[in-house]
C-alpha positions, -999 to +999 in steps of 0.1 A: -198-043-047-199-008-060-222-005-090-213+030-101-193+031-133-167+058-138-144+067-166-108+062-153-086+091-163-056+088-139-023+081-156-005+078-123-011+064-088+009+087-064-013+085-034-049+080-021-053+113-004-069+130-034-089+100-047-126+099-042-145+070-026-159+061-060-124+059-075-111+038-047-141+014-050-135+013-087-100+001-082-112-026-057-139-037-081-113-040-109-090-060-087-119-084-080-122-090-117-085-099-119-086-125-091-098-151-116-066-149-136-046-165-107-069-195-107-063-205-143-040-233-155-021-207-175-020-177-152-018-150-179-040-123-194-030-103-225-040-070-210-005-054-210+011-074-238+037-053-255+041-029-225+072-025-205+071-021-167+102-011-147+106-017-110+126+013-099+133+004-063+158+026-043+149+008-011+151-029-002+118-047-007+106-083-010+069-084-009+061-052-028+087-057-055+078-094-061+041-086-061+045-059-088+067-082-108+042-110-107+013-087-114+031-073-145+039-108-157+004-120-152-007-092-174+018-103-201+040-072-197+078-072-200+095-063-167+128-046-160+142-050-125+162-020-114+188-025-086+204+007-073+235-010-061+245-021-096+232+010-114+246+043-125+230+060-095+259+045-074+281+066-096+262+098-090+234+097-116+203+115-106+168+100-102+156+120-132+185+110-155+180+073-145+143+075-153+148+093-186+175+068-197+150+040-189+123+059-208+145+061-238+144+023-239+106+024-244+092+018-209+055+024-203+051+022-165+075+030-137+069+015-103+090+034-079+100+030-042+122+058-028+133+070+006+126+106-004+090+117+001+076+132-031+099+113-055+071+096-074+052+129-079+085+146-091+090+117-116+054+119-128+059+156-137+091+150-157+086+118-177+059+106-201+056+071-186+029+062-160+042+063-124+030+041-096+042+048-061+054+017-043+063+037-012+079+071-008+096+082+024+069+087+052+043+099+027+022+071+012+022+034+001-011+035-019-012-001-031-007-014+004-036+008+015-057-005-013-049-042-006-057-036+031-092-022+024-097-049-003-090-076+023-114-061+048-141-056+022-138-092+010-144-105+045-167-079+061-185-069+028-181-032+036-160-009+057-190+013+065-193+017+103-163-005+112-139+005+139-103+000+128-072+006+149-038+013+133-013+005+160+024+013+165+049+033+146+025+057+129+050+086+127+072+068+102+046+047+084+036+055+048+012+025+051-007+042+079-013+073+058-026+054+028-047+033+052-062+063+069-072+079+035-087+047+021-104+035+053-121+067+062-133+074+027-149+040+027-168+048+059-147+033+087-138+050+120-100+049+124-082+050+157-045+056+159-029+037+188+006+041+201+029+060+224+030+098+219+065+096+206+053+075+176+023+097+167+027+119+136+030+157+138-003+175+135-022+143+141-052+164+151-055+174+114-061+138+103-097+123+102-090+099+130-092+094+168-061+089+189-056+065+219-025+060+239-037+027+253-044-004+233-063-020+262-087+009+263-099+003+227-093-033+218-127-045+229-144-021+204-125-030+173-135-049+142-101-047+126-066-041+141-037-033+118-003-037+136+025-017+121+062-026+120+085-006+142+108+010+117+140+012+137+159+021+105+140+054+102+145+065+138+173+087+150+168+077+186+148+050+203+113+065+209+105+042+238+125+030+268+128-006+257+115-032+233+101-051+263+081-021+275+067-013+240+056-049+237+040-049+271+018-019+264+013-021+226+021-056+215-008-079+203-004-108+227-026-139+233-038-124+265-047-091+249-066-109+222-089-124+248-104-089+253-111-085+215-142-094+196-143-130+184-143-121+148-117-093+149-094-092+119-057-090+126-036-074+099+001-065+094+018-050+063+049-071+070+076-080+077+065-088+113+089-083+142+075-114+161+075-110+198+075-072+195+044-061+175+026-094+180+032-129+193+036-157+168+004-174+182-016-143+171+002-138+138-005-174+128-039-176+146-074-179+133-081-141+133-050-134+113-055-123+076-019-114+070-013-140+043-046-131+027-033-095+025-003-108+005-026-128-018-049-099-024-020-076-031-014-094-064-050-087-077-048-051-065-015-044-082-027-060-114-057-036-113-035-006-107-011-014-136-041-020-158-058+012-148-029+036-151-023+022-186-059+029-194-055+064-180-025+069-202-044+058-233-073+082-224-049+111-221-032+102-254-066+100-271-076+134-257-044+150-268-048+136-303-083+150-306-073+184-293-044+185-318-067+179-348 
């Protein structure tokens, strides 16, 4: 565990790109402290009592939305669930007008998922509430990146020196970007694996290695994170067939025989079984996919707690400066 104490000053969590190693470790250490809440008979802490959290989701989500809702409830916050299909946005209301109307109701934290990259940052610059990015376009998904490294650190103790492969649809993956920033800052070597058509533009500018063959690297890996193929974001099919993709890049039982015995198998979900990995692997002894889901709750509790702390720090600073 990281022993260095820092003063948390961030009011928003937009991405992990600009966070330091110490700040990322501080979030993980804070999440570790919140794990205990979920083991109590009464699974509540008064940390955000009187605060209002709104889940502002413009894209479908099950895991992330439910995880944030439960995290806010565990911290005793009131939660507003925003659904675009039954909101005024379906009548032409802008994102900013929606947020400002919600803010007028006295909200404190906005958790936003949006198909447009940069939407959380835009919102953070135009409203007073804290903003937490729950996924924006192909930019970042910071809490998924945090729960991924939290899961690895719990099992392996540290990411320092680990070899981690992120496999699949990296071009469209906001998870991959947050993972890259978090994992490399914590000392891991990250290898992106997939067909050239699914590699991001300017991949050479990222702090990673690239391989176009899973078989070439699987024996070296300590962790493998299989990404979902995001057909909904693709204009055309980037590979000849699903069968061919699975043959070369799917995590099969046979391919796992080439891996280290203690390799960790991860996936942000939902899994396209039979495409990204076989069910025997997804449900096998090396899989930590359900542990990722469990750990996501503590991580999101930590994030909600910390952005609220950051807001209080900023308010205190502004009051002192105004005296």
